[in-house]
N, C-alpha and C positions, 0 to 999 in steps of 0.2 A: 379544389374539392375539399370539403370538410371531412376530416377523418378523426376518429376518436383517438387513434394511436394508443389505445388501451388506457386512456385518461378518463377517469370517472368524472372529472370536472366538466368536460365537454358535455357529457350526458346530463349532468346536473344543470348546466346552464340552459339546455334545451328544455328540460323538465320545468325549470323555473319560468321560462318564457311561456310555455304551454299553459301553466297554471294561471299566469296573469291574463292570458287570452282565452282561457277555456270556455267552452260553450259555443252555442250556435250564433250568438248575437253580438258579441263584443267587437269583432272586426267589422261587422256591418254598421254598428254604431259609430265606430271610429271613422269609417269611410264616409258616413253621412256628415260627420263633424269636420272632416278634412276640407269640405267646401265652404265652411263658415260656421259662425255661431248659430245655434238653434235653441228654440224653446222646447219644452217637453212634448207638446202636442205636434210640433213640426217633426220631431224625431219619431214619434209614434206613427205618423203618416209615411215617413220615408223608409222606415224599417218595417216593411210589410210583414204582417203576421205576428208581430210581437205583442204581448198583452201589456197593459199599463203596469201591472204588478212586476212582471219580468223586466220591463224597461227600467223601472225604478231601482230594482235590485242590481241590474247590470251597471247602471250609471253610478251607483254607490261604490261598486267594486272597482270600476274604472277610475273613479276619483281617488279611492284609497291607494291605488297603484300609481297615482299621479300621471295617468294617461290623459285625463280630462280635467277641466276646471269648472266648477259650478259657481256662478256669480249671481248674487241676490241684489236686485236693484231697489233702491229706496223709493218705491212708488206705492201708490195705493190703488188697488191691492198690490202687494209685492209681486214683482215679476222676477223670474229666474231664467237664466240661459246657461247653456253649456258650450264649452269650446274645447278644442283639442290643444294639448300642451305641446311644447317642443319635444318633450319625452315621447308623447303619443305620435307626433309627426315623424319621429325617427323610425316608425314602422311603415312609412310610406313605401319603401322598396319591397317590403314583405307583402303589403296589400297589392301592389302592382304585380309582383310575381305570382301571387295567388290568382289574380284576375286573368293573367295570360295563361296560366296553367289550366284554369277552369275553362277558358275558351278553347284551348287546344284539345282538351280531353272531355269536353261536354258529352259527347256521344257515349263514351265509356261510363261516365259518371251517372247519367240518367238512364242508361241501359237500353238505348235504342240503336 
């Protein structure tokens, strides 16, 4: 079990992780990319409810945190795809744990 033991560094590391993944969409985008490379429109379809503007902003943030990679292909017109990095895949256990927690507590979460 993780304990802080009075160590502010533990709390700081959790704060840093939450800042890198903050918001409603980042983990959903990473989950979508964990199954393979995607183009912008594919991501927009898979991450239901996200606007193009928000998706663009979140992709830039994930790229800045080195969780995803953006690749521009030399085609005409240029095509761009996104992939999850090894750094991003290191969150696989976190995404899996959230998935199972959500399944186990769905009734409490949705209030039924």
